N, C-alpha and C positions, 0 to 999 in steps of 0.2 A: 108670190112664190111662198109655199109653205115651208117654215123652218123645220128642220129635222131635229128631234129631241137628242140631247147629248147622250152618248152611250154611258153605261154604268162604269166601264173601265176609265173613261175620260174623267168622270166625276171623282172617282176614287183617286186618280192621279193628281187632280187639282187639290183635293183635300190633304193628301199626304205632303204635297209641296208646301202648302200653307202651314201645316203642323211643323214641318221641318224648319221653316223660317222663324216661326215663333219660338221653337226650342233653341235655335241658334241665338236669337236675341236674348233669351233668358239666361243661357249659359254664359254668353259674352258679358252680360252685366254682372253676373256673380263673380267672374274671375277678374274683372277690371280692377287695377290697383287703386283707382280713385275711390272705390267703395270700401276699402279696407280701413278700419278705424285707426287714427293716428296714435302713436305711442304716447301714453300719458305719463309724463315725468313726475307727477305728483301722487301716483298710486302708493298707498301706505306700504312700508316694508315690513317684513316679519321681524319677530324679536331677535332672530339670529343675525339680522343685518344691522344691529345697533351695538356700538361699543363706545367706551368713554375713557378719558385719561385726564390726570391732573395737569394744570397749566398755571402760569403766572403766580408761582410760589404758593399754590393752594387757594388763590383768590378766585379761580375760575376753572372750568373744565372744557375739554373738547368733546363734542358728541359727534360720532362718525356714523353716517347713514349712507345708503346707496341710492343713486338716481342720476339725474342729469348733472354732469360735472360743471355746467355753466349756470345752473340755477340752484345755488346752495340755499337751503332754508335758513331762516333766522328765528331766534327765540322771541316769543310774543310775551311781553310783560316780564315780570320777575319770576324766577324759579321759586317754588314753594317747598319748604322743608317741614315734614311732619312725621314723627315717630321714626326718625332715622332714614326716611325715604325722600328723595328729591324728585319732585314732579316738574317736568318742563313741557311747555307747549311750543311746537315748532310750526311756523307758517311759511308758505312759499313766497318768494319775492315776486313782485309784479314788474319784472324788468324785461318783458318781451319774450320772444321765442327761446326755447331751450334745446340744446343738443340732445339727440336721441340715444346717447350712450347710457350705460348703467355702471357707474363708477363710484368708489368711495369718495365722499366729500365730508368736510368737517365744519361744524358750527361752534363758535365760542359762546359759552354761557357763563355769565358772572354769577358767583355763588352768594347767597345771603349770609349775613353775619352769623357767627356761631358755629360754622362748620369747621371741624378739626381734620385736616388731611392725614393725620396719623391714626385716624379711625376709618374703618371701611364705610362705604357709602353706596346705597342702592339708588339707581336712577330709573325713573319711569318717564318715557317719552310719549307724548300724545300729539294730536293735531295732524299735520300733513304727513308725518311719519309716526308710526306707533311701534313701541318695543321697550325692552328693558335692558339694563346693563348694571354691572357691579364693579365698583372701584375698590381695589385692595388698598389697605392702609399703607401710607408711606412709613418706612422704617424709622426715619428721623424727620423732624420738621425741615421743610425745604429752605434753602438759602433765600434771603430777602432779594427781591427784584424791584428795581425802581419803576416808577410809573412810566408806562409806554415803552418799556424795554422788552425786547423779544425773549421768549422762553420756549421750552420744548418738553414734551411728555410722551410716554408710551401709550398708544391706543390699540395695540394689538401685537401679535407675535411678529416682530421685525418692522412694525409700522410706527413711525413717530409723527406727532403733530407739532407744527412749528407756529407759534403765535407771533405775529408782527402787527404793528399799528400804522395806520395811514388811511388813504382814501378808500372808502367802502366800495367804490365802483371800479377800482383798479387792484384786483387781487393778485399778489405775487404768484408766479408760476415756476415750480421747480423744473429746472432744465437738466440738471445732472447731479448724481450722487456718487462720490468716489471715496475709497477707503484711505484713511490717513492714520497715523499712529494715535491710538487712544480713542478713535471714533471715526467720524466721516466728515467730508467736506460737501456742503450743499450749495450748489450754484443756482441762482435764480436767473430766469431769462430777462434780458434787458427789454424794457417796454418800448413800443414804437415811439418814434420821435413826435408823431402827431397825435399821440394818445391824449384824450381830454379826461381829467379826473376831477371828482368833486373835492372840495377843500376841507372835508371833515377828517376827524381823527377817530377811526373805528378799528376794532379788532378784526384781523384776517387770519384764518388758520389754513396753512398749507400742509400737505402730507408728503412724507419722504419714506420710501421703502428702503429699509436698511438690511433686508434679508441677504445674507451672504457677504455683506459689506462690513458691518460692525461686529466685532467679536463679543465674547461673553464679558460680563462685568460691567462697570460703569462706562457710559458712552458719552462723549462730548461731540457737539456739532459745531463746525466752523462755517459761518454763513458768508456768502459773497454774491455780488451782482444784484440786479433788480432794484437798485436804490435802497437796499436793506442795510440799515446801520446797526452794528453790534460792537460792543466794547471788547468782546473776546468770545471764546468758545462757550457754548451753552451745554449744561449738563442735562441729559434727558432724564426726567424724574419719573417715578412710578415703576410698575412691573410690566414686562413684555407679555 
């Protein structure tokens, strides 16, 4: 029996159906969530995303950047002072996956000898985060702070950095900030009972938002909770 040739209409119908299936596959692949690039927590921030403040009686500073709150960068090597400008290289920690938030986080940077906190200081940040910041001079030399004692400094309008010392893998988390006479009370979250921490003694910087909590003038912070030891209130040094 002789086959009848397919009609032109039938051939067109098959072609259109095939084209539709191909288009559907292409559009489905483009809209699939799996093909979207993951958030990169190490993307360099702009200069407006970097700020800094004095800590540890002028022996160090807090450098505030924005990115994943669970992956705080660390200083690589020693900061370099030249012609009144401090250059710092920050690198990302290699400690596993990072949360995909975009929050302020603070890094402690020890200062080289010879820096006078009663004189202004320009800071240039390179590496994982890039930007610049300027620290205003302190009106008076800061009160002496014993080694490994907590301290606090302003790193922005209403934002204070709090330096504590302890395990580098167990950073204190601010749970609550409340107003008290002369300043604010900062409560740290109690760590889980089964939390495992390294036995090193490293600087950890936490941030406390005092906007609308602390009044004008000198501000003192009273610390509690989170296994944080403090002999008394901390004066927040620097300018808001």
